N, C-alpha and C positions, 0 to 999 in steps of 0.2 A: 383342676376340676376333679371332683371325686365322682365315682360311678356307683350308685346304690344297686343292690341286687334287683335286676329287672324282673325276676320271677315273682317278687313280692308286690309288684305294681298292681294297683287297682285300675278298674276301667276309667276312673276319673283322672288318674295320673298319666294316662296314655294320651298321645297327641290326637286330637279330634280332627283329623284331616278328612273325614268322611262327611258327606252331606247329611242333614238331619234325617232325611228319609232312609238313608242307609243305616244310620245309628238305630233307628226304630226297627229296621228289618233285622238287625243283629239279635235283638231280644226274641223276635219271632222265630228265627232260625234256631236259636238256643233251645226254645221250647219244643220245636219240631224234632230236633235231634234227640232230646230226652224222650219224646214220645216214641220215636222209632226204636230207641234202645229198649223201651218198655215192651213194645210190640214184639220185637225179636226175642225178648226174654220169655215170652209166653211159649215159644217153640224151642229156642236154643238155650240149653242149660250150660252155664259157665261160658268160657271162651270170650270173656268181656274184652280182653285186649285185642283179640282178633276182630271182633265186631267194631271196636273203636277205630282200628286201622282201616277196615273196609269203608266205614263211613267217611273217614278222612280222605281216602283216595277218591271216592265217588264225588264228594264235594269239591275236590281239587281237580276233577276231570282227568284222573289217572287210572292206569290199569294195575292189576295185582297178580303176582305169581304166588300161588298158595302151595305150600309143601307140607305134606302130612300123610300118615299111614291111612289106609282105608277105614271107613266106619266112623269118622269123626264129624259127620254132619256137614261137610263142606257144601254139598249140593243143596241140602235143605236150607242152609244159611243164606245162600245166594238167592234161591227161589223165594224165600220168605222176605228178603230185602226188596226184591222186585215187587212183591205184593204190597209191601208197606208204601212203596213209592209209585204205585199204579203204573208200572213199566212192563213192557213186553219182555218175557224171559225165554231164552232159548238155550238148550243144553246140547253140546256137540261132543259125542264120545269119539275121541281120536283113536284110530287103529292103524296098523301098518299098511293097510290097503286103501286108506282114505285118500282121495284125490282132491286137488284144490277146488275143482268145480263142485265137489260134494258139499263144500261149506259156503262158497261164494255164490253159486248158482250157475246156470248154463242157458245157452240159447237153443231154442227148438224151432223147427219149421212148422208154421201154422197156416192152414189153407182157409181162405175165406169161402164159406159155403155158398154165398151168392155169386160172387164174381169168379171164383175159382183161382184167384191170385194167391200166391204163396209169399209169406214174409217171415222173417225171423222174429221170435218173441222171447224176451228174457224172462226166465223163471227164477225168482229170487231163492237163494239158499238160506240156511238157518242163521247165517251171520247177520241177516237183516232183522235185528231186534235191538232193544235198548240195553239189556244186560245179557251177556253171553257167558255161559260156563263152558270153557274149553277144557273138558275133563281129560286128564292124562295127556297133555299136549306133547310130552316127550315120547309118546308111543307112535307118533306119526312121522313119516320121512321129512327131511328138510324142505322139500319142495312144497309140501302142504303147510308146514310150519311157516314158511316165508309168505304164503298167501294170507294166512291168518294175521301175521305181524304187519303186513302191508295194510290190511284193513284197519288194524289198531292205530297205525301211525297216520295214515292218510284220510281215515274216516270215509273211505270209498273203496269200491272194487272196480277193476277194469276187465271187461269181457268183450272180446271181438273188437277191440279198439275203442269201445264206448265206456265212459265212466258213469258209475251209478253210485250216488251218495248214500251213505248209511244213515239210519234215523238218528236223531239227536234227542236226548243225550245217548251216548254210546260208551259202554263200560265193559271191559273184558276181565273175567277172573279165570286164570289158567291154573290148573292143578297138576302136580307131578308127584309121583310116589318115590320117596327117597330110599326104599328098601329093596326095590326091584329094578335090576339093570338089564336083564335079558330081554332082547327085542325092543330096546328103547333107543331113542336118538336124542342125546342131551342137547339142550339149547345152547348154542354158542354164547360166549360172554357178550358179544355185540348185540345179540338179539335179546338177551336178558336185560340189557340196559334200557330197553324200551318200556320195561315195566317200572312203574313208580315205586312200588313196594314189593319186597319178597317177604311174605308172612309165613311164619312157622306155626303150624297147628299141633299142639302137644296133646297128650292124653289128659282126660279130665281128672280132677281130684276125686277122692273116694266118695265124699258126700254128693258131689255133682254126678258121678257115675251111678250112684244109688238112685238119684232122682230121675236120671235118664232111663234106667231099667224099669223104674216104677211107672213113669208116665207113658213110655212108648209101648208098654204091654197092656195098657188099659184101653177101654172102649172109647172113652171121651177124647175128643180132639179140640184143640184151641183154635179159634178163629182170629185171624190177624186183620186189624183195621188198616185202611188206607190213610196215610198221613200226608203224603205229598203227591203231586202230579208231576208228569214229565216237564211241564212248563215251569212249575215251581222250582224243580231241580235246576233247570237252566238259569233261572234268576239267581239262585244261590251260587251257582258256579261263577256267574258274572260278578256277584258281590265279593266272592273270595278273591278274585283278581284285583279288586279295587282296595283291598285292605292294605294299608301302608306297612312297610317294614323299616324300622329304625336302622340307620346305617351301621351302627355298631353290631346289630344282629346279623346283617349281611356279612360284615367282616368276620364274625365268629363262624358262620357257615363256611365262608371261604377258607379260613384257617383250618377248620376241621377236615375239609375235603382235600386241600392241598397237602396236608400232613400225611395223607395216604400214599403220596407219590414219592417213590424211593429216591428219585434223582433231584427232588426239590431241595434247595438250600434250607438248612435249619430244621429239617424234620426230626422228630424224636429219635433217639438212638436205637430204639427197638424196632423201628419201622423197616429198615433194610434187612433186618434179620428175619422178620416175620412176614413181610409182604414182598411179592415179586411184581405186583402190578397194582396201581391205585385207581381211584375213581376219576371219571371225566367230568366235564362241566355240567352235564345233565344232572349229576348228583346235587350240585348247588341249587339248581333250578327246582328240583323236587323237594329239597329241604325247605326252601322258602315257600313254595306252594303248599306243602303239607303243613307248615307252620301257620300260614294264612287260614287254611281250612280249620285247624284246631282252634285258632282264635275265634273264628266265626261260630263254631259249634259251642263255644263257651261264652259267646256274647261280648267278646272283647274287640276293641277297635284297632289293635296293632299286635304285632308278633313279638314274642319275647324269646330270649335264649333258651328258656325252659321248653318251649315248643320245639326248638331245633333238637335239643337233647332227647326229647321224647320219641322222635321219629328217626333218629340217627341210625339205629340198627336196621330197621326194615328198608331204609333208603340205601345204605352202604353195603349190607352183607352180600349182595349179589354183584357188587361192582368192584370188589377188591379180591385179589387172588393171593392166598397164603403160600408161603414157601414150603419146601419139603421139611425143613427144620421145624417149622411151626406145626405141620401136620404130624410129624413123628413125635412131637411132644403133646399132642392132643389140643393144640391151640387153634381154634377156628376163627372165622371172620368176626363173630360176635364178641369174642374175647379181645380181639384187636380193637374193635370199636369202643369197647368199655375202657381199655387202656388209653385210647385217644381222648375220650370224654374226661378222664381223670387228669390228663396232662395238658390239654389245650385250654388256655385261659379264655374265659368268656369275653373279656375286654382287654384291650391293649392300649398303652398310652398313645400310640400312633394313630389310633382310630379317629376318623373324622365324624362329626355329627352335624347334620344339617341345622342351620340356625333355628328353624321353626320347631325342631325337636329338642333343642337344648334345655328348655324349661323342664321337660319330663325327666332329665337325667342330672339336673343341677343339684348340688348339695344343699 
């Protein structure tokens, strides 16, 4: 059996395992994603790749760790995204003196004016919103970081032994400044693993920065239209989960992640030299979920290997640790991921394909 390049498949070539109503919904989501990009483009100039990765994470129900120097419109990007989706937005500025209760909320004693009885009442913190901007999360101590990460993972906070569910949908964008280390508390690798993507925000191009300077110093401001509601987003997130992944694409994602583990048999020769630690199983999960979200945003009914390659860097860059040798030669995680993408085959003769998917890959 031969394997055609799955990146060239059309929607008609893909296995139609979804119900007809879901197939119709794919076109609606594709149109909505394009409209959201257009609305963001009214306010955010450039940063197309960053916007695409943010949308992918939101549709896949994941969180994002955003790294970039100050002044690159990270806060504006997130708040504008919240407006496009008709979601509650909350910005938390993390500081060294911030306590867990400052973000989760606290219990206060309240007296009933009629009966005089006193009881505890929970006052919600800023984490009770749909989209959270955790600004400079590495500026706050580990105890407060842990409270934020618990809310991200469990979708709830625990105060006084009581659990309070967070609103759905719930999405966290955490930022950190890569050029400032004094007074910061770096997120441990195990905590970074809770983020679906680590997105790097770079400087704009010359023409983009010209437009930024021109538009932000003028009197006129652009109004952003609401495209989706919170309920619409929840339906999209459920649709993403239902999108099928061909087995050979799952095999490709597995091979890619397992190739980062230095003690695995058959890893590329350069891996033990450049990596001291590889990615865990959560990387495979996020590669597949991100691939599903990309497929949905493009109106496709299945995931391809091209989707996996497109999000490999943001999924893996914070889950692999480079060696001193790599660092001393200026080789970073993205360089290692690029080498893996070049060397790991998309298909292998030993890959199994489910019978119902074989027609899509037959010669």
